N, CA, C and O atoms as CSV, one atom per row, in Angstrom:
chain,resi,resn,atom,element,x,y,z
A,1,MET,N,N,122.382,74.964,110.544
A,1,MET,CA,C,121.097,75.630,110.258
A,1,MET,C,C,121.339,77.151,110.172
A,1,MET,O,O,121.865,77.749,111.111
A,2,SER,N,N,120.970,77.742,109.096
A,2,SER,CA,C,121.231,79.191,108.907
A,2,SER,C,C,120.253,80.021,109.664
A,2,SER,O,O,119.126,79.602,109.930
A,3,ARG,N,N,120.700,81.242,110.023
A,3,ARG,CA,C,119.784,82.127,110.767
A,3,ARG,C,C,118.974,82.989,109.834
A,3,ARG,O,O,119.194,84.196,109.736
A,4,VAL,N,N,118.018,82.355,109.134
A,4,VAL,CA,C,117.188,83.034,108.214
A,4,VAL,C,C,115.732,82.606,108.440
A,4,VAL,O,O,115.417,81.425,108.585
A,5,CYS,N,N,114.855,83.634,108.463
A,5,CYS,CA,C,113.399,83.330,108.645
A,5,CYS,C,C,112.927,82.692,107.397
A,5,CYS,O,O,113.248,83.143,106.297
A,6,GLU,N,N,112.114,81.575,107.552
A,6,GLU,CA,C,111.650,80.831,106.409
A,6,GLU,C,C,110.520,81.526,105.658
A,6,GLU,O,O,110.257,81.228,104.493
A,7,LEU,N,N,109.870,82.438,106.330
A,7,LEU,CA,C,108.741,83.090,105.619
A,7,LEU,C,C,109.098,84.491,105.066
A,7,LEU,O,O,108.667,84.856,103.973
A,8,THR,N,N,109.875,85.253,105.820
A,8,THR,CA,C,110.168,86.612,105.295
A,8,THR,C,C,111.566,86.791,104.756
A,8,THR,O,O,111.848,87.834,104.167
A,9,GLY,N,N,112.471,85.819,104.924
A,9,GLY,CA,C,113.799,85.910,104.469
A,9,GLY,C,C,114.716,86.823,105.331
A,9,GLY,O,O,115.858,87.091,104.958
A,10,LYS,N,N,114.203,87.285,106.470
A,10,LYS,CA,C,114.953,88.115,107.334
A,10,LYS,C,C,116.227,87.388,107.825
A,10,LYS,O,O,116.129,86.262,108.315
A,11,SER,N,N,117.379,87.988,107.707
A,11,SER,CA,C,118.639,87.235,108.060
A,11,SER,C,C,119.537,88.197,108.921
A,11,SER,O,O,119.161,89.287,109.353
A,12,VAL,N,N,120.772,87.643,109.108
A,12,VAL,CA,C,121.721,88.349,109.944
A,12,VAL,C,C,122.145,89.674,109.259
A,12,VAL,O,O,122.363,89.711,108.048
A,13,MET,N,N,122.255,90.735,110.042
A,13,MET,CA,C,122.821,92.018,109.550
A,13,MET,C,C,124.037,92.292,110.346
A,13,MET,O,O,124.197,91.761,111.445
A,14,SER,N,N,124.925,93.127,109.814
A,14,SER,CA,C,126.147,93.523,110.488
A,14,SER,C,C,126.221,95.016,110.769
A,14,SER,O,O,125.558,95.812,110.104
A,15,GLY,N,N,126.995,95.378,111.713
A,15,GLY,CA,C,127.157,96.747,112.071
A,15,GLY,C,C,128.347,97.004,112.996
A,15,GLY,O,O,129.301,96.226,112.967
A,16,ASN,N,N,128.335,98.019,113.783
A,16,ASN,CA,C,129.385,98.358,114.656
A,16,ASN,C,C,128.916,98.483,116.133
A,16,ASN,O,O,127.839,99.007,116.417
A,17,ASN,N,N,129.760,97.984,117.048
A,17,ASN,CA,C,129.576,98.423,118.441
A,17,ASN,C,C,130.376,99.684,118.568
A,17,ASN,O,O,131.541,99.719,118.172
A,18,VAL,N,N,129.777,100.735,119.116
A,18,VAL,CA,C,130.465,101.983,119.267
A,18,VAL,C,C,130.592,102.312,120.766
A,18,VAL,O,O,129.593,102.495,121.461
A,19,SER,N,N,131.819,102.382,121.233
A,19,SER,CA,C,132.058,102.685,122.642
A,19,SER,C,C,131.999,104.178,122.927
A,19,SER,O,O,131.907,104.993,122.010
A,20,HIS,N,N,132.052,104.513,124.160
A,20,HIS,CA,C,131.987,105.923,124.592
A,20,HIS,C,C,133.166,106.728,123.942
A,20,HIS,O,O,133.018,107.911,123.635
A,21,ALA,N,N,134.313,106.068,123.745
A,21,ALA,CA,C,135.444,106.743,123.119
A,21,ALA,C,C,135.376,106.643,121.584
A,21,ALA,O,O,136.361,106.918,120.898
A,22,MET,N,N,134.194,106.243,121.046
A,22,MET,CA,C,133.990,106.147,119.598
A,22,MET,C,C,134.873,105.141,118.920
A,22,MET,O,O,135.188,105.286,117.739
A,23,ASN,N,N,135.284,104.108,119.653
A,23,ASN,CA,C,135.983,102.921,119.033
A,23,ASN,C,C,134.883,102.048,118.461
A,23,ASN,O,O,133.832,101.803,119.054
A,24,LYS,N,N,135.216,101.595,117.250
A,24,LYS,CA,C,134.155,100.810,116.479
A,24,LYS,C,C,134.734,99.406,116.353
A,24,LYS,O,O,135.898,99.231,115.993
A,25,THR,N,N,133.895,98.400,116.658
A,25,THR,CA,C,134.172,97.019,116.449
A,25,THR,C,C,132.995,96.409,115.809
A,25,THR,O,O,131.853,96.785,116.075
A,26,ARG,N,N,133.268,95.443,114.943
A,26,ARG,CA,C,132.142,94.871,114.166
A,26,ARG,C,C,131.358,93.922,115.071
A,26,ARG,O,O,131.893,93.284,115.977
A,27,ARG,N,N,130.076,93.869,114.775
A,27,ARG,CA,C,129.142,92.984,115.525
A,27,ARG,C,C,128.063,92.478,114.558
A,27,ARG,O,O,127.984,92.967,113.431
A,28,ARG,N,N,127.240,91.520,114.966
A,28,ARG,CA,C,126.157,90.967,114.204
A,28,ARG,C,C,124.914,91.238,114.867
A,28,ARG,O,O,124.849,91.172,116.094
A,29,PHE,N,N,123.828,91.566,114.095
A,29,PHE,CA,C,122.482,91.727,114.558
A,29,PHE,C,C,121.715,90.469,114.112
A,29,PHE,O,O,121.453,90.284,112.923
A,30,LEU,N,N,121.365,89.622,115.067
A,30,LEU,CA,C,120.723,88.362,114.767
A,30,LEU,C,C,119.199,88.515,114.784
A,30,LEU,O,O,118.667,89.206,115.653
A,31,PRO,N,N,118.482,87.881,113.835
A,31,PRO,CA,C,117.064,87.994,113.911
A,31,PRO,C,C,116.462,87.151,115.056
A,31,PRO,O,O,117.032,86.137,115.459
A,32,ASN,N,N,115.356,87.573,115.543
A,32,ASN,CA,C,114.707,86.901,116.711
A,32,ASN,C,C,113.933,85.666,116.130
A,32,ASN,O,O,112.733,85.767,115.875
A,33,LEU,N,N,114.617,84.512,115.923
A,33,LEU,CA,C,113.991,83.335,115.351
A,33,LEU,C,C,113.462,82.449,116.386
A,33,LEU,O,O,114.119,82.264,117.411
A,34,THR,N,N,112.254,81.847,116.192
A,34,THR,CA,C,111.622,80.843,117.028
A,34,THR,C,C,111.082,79.764,116.215
A,34,THR,O,O,110.708,79.967,115.060
A,35,LYS,N,N,111.024,78.570,116.803
A,35,LYS,CA,C,110.331,77.478,116.127
A,35,LYS,C,C,108.898,77.570,116.361
A,35,LYS,O,O,108.479,77.559,117.519
A,36,ALA,N,N,108.113,77.658,115.374
A,36,ALA,CA,C,106.640,77.822,115.522
A,36,ALA,C,C,105.962,76.716,114.723
A,36,ALA,O,O,106.448,76.317,113.665
A,37,THR,N,N,104.806,76.211,115.250
A,37,THR,CA,C,103.974,75.257,114.584
A,37,THR,C,C,102.704,75.999,114.160
A,37,THR,O,O,101.942,76.463,115.008
A,38,LEU,N,N,102.485,76.107,112.890
A,38,LEU,CA,C,101.355,76.825,112.398
A,38,LEU,C,C,100.417,75.889,111.653
A,38,LEU,O,O,100.862,74.942,111.004
A,39,LEU,N,N,99.163,76.145,111.743
A,39,LEU,CA,C,98.096,75.318,111.185
A,39,LEU,C,C,97.697,75.784,109.799
A,39,LEU,O,O,97.332,76.945,109.612
A,40,SER,N,N,97.761,74.904,108.846
A,40,SER,CA,C,97.318,75.236,107.511
A,40,SER,C,C,95.873,74.771,107.385
A,40,SER,O,O,95.593,73.583,107.539
A,41,ASP,N,N,94.940,75.704,107.103
A,41,ASP,CA,C,93.576,75.384,106.988
A,41,ASP,C,C,93.229,74.551,105.743
A,41,ASP,O,O,92.391,73.650,105.772
A,42,ALA,N,N,93.931,74.910,104.633
A,42,ALA,CA,C,93.628,74.210,103.345
A,42,ALA,C,C,94.105,72.753,103.409
A,42,ALA,O,O,93.422,71.844,102.937
A,43,LEU,N,N,95.302,72.548,104.007
A,43,LEU,CA,C,95.812,71.184,104.050
A,43,LEU,C,C,95.322,70.408,105.259
A,43,LEU,O,O,95.385,69.179,105.272
A,44,GLY,N,N,94.846,71.093,106.248
A,44,GLY,CA,C,94.356,70.434,107.487
A,44,GLY,C,C,95.444,69.791,108.265
A,44,GLY,O,O,95.214,68.758,108.893
A,45,GLN,N,N,96.665,70.370,108.258
A,45,GLN,CA,C,97.736,69.832,109.066
A,45,GLN,C,C,98.595,71.009,109.661
A,45,GLN,O,O,98.502,72.157,109.226
A,46,SER,N,N,99.390,70.666,110.630
A,46,SER,CA,C,100.251,71.694,111.209
A,46,SER,C,C,101.640,71.517,110.590
A,46,SER,O,O,102.072,70.424,110.224
A,47,VAL,N,N,102.329,72.710,110.495
A,47,VAL,CA,C,103.610,72.735,109.862
A,47,VAL,C,C,104.513,73.447,110.861
A,47,VAL,O,O,104.169,74.474,111.447
A,48,GLY,N,N,105.720,72.828,111.026
A,48,GLY,CA,C,106.704,73.440,111.877
A,48,GLY,C,C,107.687,74.298,111.036
A,48,GLY,O,O,108.263,73.797,110.070
A,49,LEU,N,N,107.871,75.542,111.387
A,49,LEU,CA,C,108.710,76.434,110.682
A,49,LEU,C,C,109.635,77.205,111.659
A,49,LEU,O,O,109.260,77.426,112.810
A,50,ARG,N,N,110.793,77.597,111.221
A,50,ARG,CA,C,111.662,78.482,111.999
A,50,ARG,C,C,111.528,79.919,111.459
A,50,ARG,O,O,112.102,80.274,110.430
A,51,ILE,N,N,110.737,80.741,112.207
A,51,ILE,CA,C,110.384,82.031,111.682
A,51,ILE,C,C,110.657,83.092,112.758
A,51,ILE,O,O,110.768,82.797,113.948
A,52,SER,N,N,110.760,84.354,112.277
A,52,SER,CA,C,110.973,85.446,113.199
A,52,SER,C,C,109.686,85.783,113.885
A,52,SER,O,O,108.604,85.426,113.419
A,53,THR,N,N,109.799,86.453,114.963
A,53,THR,CA,C,108.546,86.888,115.715
A,53,THR,C,C,107.785,87.894,114.897
A,53,THR,O,O,106.557,87.943,114.966
A,54,HIS,N,N,108.470,88.686,114.136
A,54,HIS,CA,C,107.791,89.684,113.227
A,54,HIS,C,C,106.955,88.892,112.186
A,54,HIS,O,O,105.843,89.307,111.857
A,55,ALA,N,N,107.453,87.818,111.695
A,55,ALA,CA,C,106.742,87.046,110.695
A,55,ALA,C,C,105.522,86.350,111.386
A,55,ALA,O,O,104.463,86.256,110.765
A,56,LEU,N,N,105.637,85.900,112.554
A,56,LEU,CA,C,104.529,85.289,113.308
A,56,LEU,C,C,103.414,86.249,113.429
A,56,LEU,O,O,102.260,85.864,113.238
A,57,ARG,N,N,103.706,87.572,113.759
A,57,ARG,CA,C,102.674,88.519,113.870
A,57,ARG,C,C,102.054,88.875,112.509
A,57,ARG,O,O,100.862,89.166,112.408
A,58,SER,N,N,102.899,88.843,111.468
A,58,SER,CA,C,102.404,89.063,110.084
A,58,SER,C,C,101.430,88.008,109.623
A,58,SER,O,O,100.442,88.299,108.948
A,59,VAL,N,N,101.729,86.748,110.006
A,59,VAL,CA,C,100.903,85.618,109.660
A,59,VAL,C,C,99.542,85.772,110.332
A,59,VAL,O,O,98.514,85.546,109.695
A,60,GLU,N,N,99.519,86.149,111.595
A,60,GLU,CA,C,98.300,86.322,112.295
A,60,GLU,C,C,97.535,87.524,111.784
A,60,GLU,O,O,96.304,87.503,111.758
A,61,HIS,N,N,98.232,88.567,111.379
A,61,HIS,CA,C,97.584,89.741,110.823
A,61,HIS,C,C,96.881,89.477,109.483
A,61,HIS,O,O,95.833,90.049,109.182
A,62,ASN,N,N,97.504,88.581,108.685
A,62,ASN,CA,C,96.990,88.299,107.304
A,62,ASN,C,C,95.927,87.194,107.362
A,62,ASN,O,O,95.425,86.772,106.320
A,63,GLY,N,N,95.584,86.732,108.540
A,63,GLY,CA,C,94.512,85.721,108.612
A,63,GLY,C,C,94.938,84.295,108.520
A,63,GLY,O,O,94.143,83.457,108.095
A,64,GLY,N,N,96.152,83.963,108.894
A,64,GLY,CA,C,96.626,82.617,108.890
A,64,GLY,C,C,97.728,82.309,107.897
A,64,GLY,O,O,98.067,83.136,107.051
A,65,LEU,N,N,98.286,81.106,108.008
A,65,LEU,CA,C,99.444,80.729,107.214
A,65,LEU,C,C,99.063,80.701,105.709
A,65,LEU,O,O,99.839,81.176,104.880
A,66,ASP,N,N,97.913,80.168,105.359
A,66,ASP,CA,C,97.538,79.999,103.962
A,66,ASP,C,C,97.492,81.361,103.262
A,66,ASP,O,O,98.103,81.539,102.209
A,67,ASN,N,N,96.775,82.310,103.840
A,67,ASN,CA,C,96.645,83.660,103.253
A,67,ASN,C,C,98.024,84.331,103.161
A,67,ASN,O,O,98.328,84.974,102.155
A,68,PHE,N,N,98.884,84.184,104.229
A,68,PHE,CA,C,100.201,84.828,104.164
A,68,PHE,C,C,101.057,84.248,103.064
A,68,PHE,O,O,101.727,84.989,102.346
A,69,LEU,N,N,101.050,82.956,102.922
A,69,LEU,CA,C,101.871,82.318,101.813
A,69,LEU,C,C,101.351,82.671,100.438
A,69,LEU,O,O,102.139,82.891,99.519
A,70,LEU,N,N,100.033,82.730,100.275
A,70,LEU,CA,C,99.522,83.083,98.940
A,70,LEU,C,C,99.825,84.492,98.511
A,70,LEU,O,O,99.978,84.775,97.323
A,71,LYS,N,N,99.915,85.405,99.517
A,71,LYS,CA,C,100.212,86.775,99.198
A,71,LYS,C,C,101.726,87.067,99.112
A,71,LYS,O,O,102.109,88.098,98.559
A,72,SER,N,N,102.567,86.212,99.629
A,72,SER,CA,C,103.986,86.552,99.727
A,72,SER,C,C,104.731,86.129,98.395
A,72,SER,O,O,104.284,85.242,97.667
A,73,ARG,N,N,105.859,86.801,98.136
A,73,ARG,CA,C,106.589,86.520,96.956
A,73,ARG,C,C,107.547,85.391,97.186
A,73,ARG,O,O,108.103,85.226,98.272
A,74,ASP,N,N,107.741,84.576,96.090
A,74,ASP,CA,C,108.528,83.360,96.256
A,74,ASP,C,C,110.006,83.572,96.612
A,74,ASP,O,O,110.630,82.713,97.234
A,75,GLU,N,N,110.560,84.736,96.206
A,75,GLU,CA,C,112.055,84.919,96.494
A,75,GLU,C,C,112.259,85.132,97.941
A,75,GLU,O,O,113.395,84.986,98.392
A,76,ASN,N,N,111.263,85.466,98.730
A,76,ASN,CA,C,111.460,85.700,100.213
A,76,ASN,C,C,111.319,84.344,100.934
A,76,ASN,O,O,111.820,84.215,102.051
A,77,LEU,N,N,110.706,83.401,100.386
A,77,LEU,CA,C,110.389,82.076,101.028
A,77,LEU,C,C,111.511,81.119,100.906
A,77,LEU,O,O,112.296,81.153,99.959
A,78,SER,N,N,111.583,80.214,101.934
A,78,SER,CA,C,112.572,79.152,101.878
A,78,SER,C,C,112.002,78.026,100.936
A,78,SER,O,O,110.845,78.079,100.519
A,79,LEU,N,N,112.813,77.071,100.642
A,79,LEU,CA,C,112.344,76.012,99.819
A,79,LEU,C,C,111.161,75.268,100.386
A,79,LEU,O,O,110.201,74.948,99.684
A,80,LYS,N,N,111.258,74.987,101.740
A,80,LYS,CA,C,110.130,74.374,102.404
A,80,LYS,C,C,108.809,75.144,102.287
A,80,LYS,O,O,107.734,74.585,102.069
A,81,ALA,N,N,108.959,76.457,102.446
A,81,ALA,CA,C,107.780,77.286,102.436
A,81,ALA,C,C,107.160,77.402,101.016
A,81,ALA,O,O,105.947,77.514,100.839
A,82,ARG,N,N,108.073,77.369,100.024
A,82,ARG,CA,C,107.647,77.416,98.571
A,82,ARG,C,C,106.834,76.115,98.235
A,82,ARG,O,O,105.774,76.151,97.610
A,83,ARG,N,N,107.399,74.996,98.689
A,83,ARG,CA,C,106.680,73.745,98.495
A,83,ARG,C,C,105.297,73.720,99.163
A,83,ARG,O,O,104.321,73.214,98.610
A,84,LEU,N,N,105.259,74.280,100.361
A,84,LEU,CA,C,104.022,74.365,101.132
A,84,LEU,C,C,103.012,75.269,100.383
A,84,LEU,O,O,101.821,74.976,100.278
A,85,LYS,N,N,103.551,76.345,99.890
A,85,LYS,CA,C,102.685,77.214,99.067
A,85,LYS,C,C,102.135,76.616,97.863
A,85,LYS,O,O,100.980,76.875,97.525
A,86,LYS,N,N,102.926,75.781,97.144
A,86,LYS,CA,C,102.440,75.029,95.972
A,86,LYS,C,C,101.361,74.107,96.342
A,86,LYS,O,O,100.370,74.017,95.617
A,87,GLN,N,N,101.484,73.375,97.478
A,87,GLN,CA,C,100.524,72.398,97.932
A,87,GLN,C,C,99.162,73.158,98.249
A,87,GLN,O,O,98.071,72.697,97.913
A,88,ILE,N,N,99.320,74.360,98.922
A,88,ILE,CA,C,98.098,75.073,99.290
A,88,ILE,C,C,97.389,75.593,98.043
A,88,ILE,O,O,96.159,75.554,97.997
A,89,LYS,N,N,98.122,76.090,97.008
A,89,LYS,CA,C,97.524,76.546,95.801
A,89,LYS,C,C,96.768,75.410,95.126
A,89,LYS,O,O,95.661,75.602,94.624
A,90,LYS,N,N,97.375,74.224,95.116
A,90,LYS,CA,C,96.745,73.075,94.493
A,90,LYS,C,C,95.397,72.704,95.200
A,90,LYS,O,O,94.365,72.466,94.572
A,91,LYS,N,N,95.499,72.678,96.550
A,91,LYS,CA,C,94.246,72.340,97.324
A,91,LYS,C,C,93.133,73.290,97.178
A,91,LYS,O,O,91.961,72.920,97.102
A,92,VAL,N,N,93.549,74.645,97.137
A,92,VAL,CA,C,92.526,75.686,96.972
A,92,VAL,C,C,91.925,75.632,95.560
A,92,VAL,O,O,90.726,75.864,95.402
A,93,ALA,N,N,92.737,75.327,94.521
A,93,ALA,CA,C,92.167,75.093,93.152
A,93,ALA,C,C,91.200,73.935,93.095
A,93,ALA,O,O,90.166,74.020,92.432
A,94,GLU,N,N,91.527,72.829,93.797
A,94,GLU,CA,C,90.667,71.674,93.817
A,94,GLU,C,C,89.353,71.957,94.471
A,94,GLU,O,O,88.323,71.476,93.999
A,95,LYS,N,N,89.342,72.736,95.565
A,95,LYS,CA,C,88.125,73.104,96.295
A,95,LYS,C,C,87.267,74.024,95.391
A,95,LYS,O,O,86.042,73.906,95.368
A,96,ALA,N,N,87.929,74.944,94.644
A,96,ALA,CA,C,87.182,75.857,93.844
A,96,ALA,C,C,86.545,75.193,92.593
A,96,ALA,O,O,85.524,75.644,92.074
A,97,ALA,N,N,87.189,74.120,92.145
A,97,ALA,CA,C,86.686,73.506,90.884
A,97,ALA,C,C,85.600,72.466,91.169
A,97,ALA,O,O,85.069,71.856,90.240
């Protein structure tokens, strides 16, 4: 399982550890990923995703999973999230019609 947020695409970054003597060794900056279960209002079901804590705050700020997915760009989303977004769009269109 890769270390990539399913909603924002945030992934591993690399950099240097720098000692007091200015010796540089490579290191990895890992995203703070957690397994979260989010409720989709349009679908009426809960969805388990592996997302960063920053994404979790963004979802809450945007008013829930449905609004966040509808506003987000597809290239940042994982395949699972893109499929979920497609289902939500379909459900919202059915309710509007």
